[in-house]
C-alpha positions, 0 to 999 in steps of 0.5 A, a space after each residue: 453555536 461556535 462548536 456547530 459552525 466549526 463542524 459546518 466549515 469542516 464538513 465544507 472544507 471536506 467536501 471542497 476537498 473531494 469535488 476537488 479530487 474528483 475534478 483532477 484527470 487521471 494521469 495515463 498508466 504505464 505497463 510494468 512489462 510493455 511486452 508482456 508481464 512473466 507468467 501471463 495468461 493472456 493478453 487482457 487488462 487484467 493479464 497487464 499490470 501497470 503503474 499510473 504516475 501521480 506526479 506532485 506539482 511541488 515535489 519534496 523528493 517522496 514518493 509512494 507505491 499505493 496498493 488498493 485493497 480488495 481481498 486479492 480478488 478486487 481493487 479498490 481503485 478509487 478510494 484506495 488508490 486515486 483518492 490516496 495519491 491525490 493526497 500524497 500529491 497535497 503532501 508533496 509526495 509523488 504516488 504511483 498507483 499500482 494495478 496488480 494482477 488478482 486471484 483466483 486467476 493468479 497466486 503468489 508470487 505474481 501479486 510480489 512480482 508485481 510490487 517489485 517491478 513497481 518499486 524498481 521501476 520508480 527507482 530506475 526512473 527517479 531522475 526522470 520523475 523528480 523523486 529520490 531514489 532512496 526515498 521510495 515508499 509503499 502504502 497498502 490497505 487491507 488486502 495491499 496492505 498485505 501485499 505492501 507487507 510483503 514487500 517489505 519483508 521480502 526484498 532483494 537487491 536486484 540482478 546486476 547482470 540482468 538485460 532490463 536495467 529495472 531488474 537491476 534495481 533493489 526491490 527494497 521499500 524505503 519505508 512502509 504505511 499499512 492502512 487496516 492490513 492484512 497480516 497473519 495467515 497462520 492465526 486463524 482467529 484473526 486471519 482474513 481468510 478471503 485474502 488468504 484464499 485468493 492468493 494461496 489457493 484452498 489448501 495452500 502449503 503450510 510452509 507458504 502460509 508461514 512464509 506469507 504470515 509477515 509478522 514472522 517475517 520481520 527483521 532488522 533490515 524491514 524499513 520503518 514503517 506506520 500502520 492505522 486501524 480501528 478497534 471496529 473493524 471485524 473484516 480485518 481485525 486489528 491484532 493483525 496490524 498490533 503483530 506487526 507492530 510488535 515484531 517491529 519492535 522486537 527487531 528494533 525497527 522504527 514504527 508507529 501505530 494508531 488503532 482508532 476506537 470507532 470505524 468499520 473496514 476498509 475506510 480510506 481516508 475517512 473524509 466523512 468521519 469527523 473523528 477518524 479523518 484525523 488519522 492523515 495528519 498523523 501520517 503526514 507528520 510521520 512523513 515529514 520525519 522519513 
């Protein structure tokens, strides 16, 4: 009876949490390039990358740029965007949900350019948004995880002489969170071919494929990283996370990896799964140490 009561209580708490999240109005999105994004192929919404700031009411200084997944062809903007921002806010972390440009209309490096611009924007407006410019992370899901991993392994210190103050800021994230991420583009048995195709086209340059297999691009400068995956994930096999984790270990980068036995691809925070829904708690503990 006690176990049943506990399960019912947890279910009610989860439902209450979800209802509370749905009731929160969404902040207004801000264009990353108000005068038009570089390389834009038009002026429609899909040509205008944006950032939606979800500012924590009791901020602890941390902030995270959130990259929803969708195979580089769509964006799971609710359960891998809005819900994530609200969960981060509950931890005292300000969140910035990124709407980046997608394939096949756009190809690399446009998506990375959008994420780097987002990181630079948060860093430049840190005082305005009450966040620490040295505690800005990225959190990506699935193909968004590939994008976040790319930002964590391909970055620069900014362009000091640029007329745009945002472009003077560095693009390196201070930490990374990768949830069931696409990582490799070269290991065919575990590669997510849809993401690779949308990002690089049907016949990508082998050198570019190598460059964007992010397990091969990890260095000592890659930021501390938290990885989450499930063993049952057939969409993006967990070997992707394992490859990145092993590369982090080899480079001496602080890393934490959690692979749960059960659970499909694309679970988000997994509120409906009593066992899998414990993974955000592991992340919350890790964030406190950052």
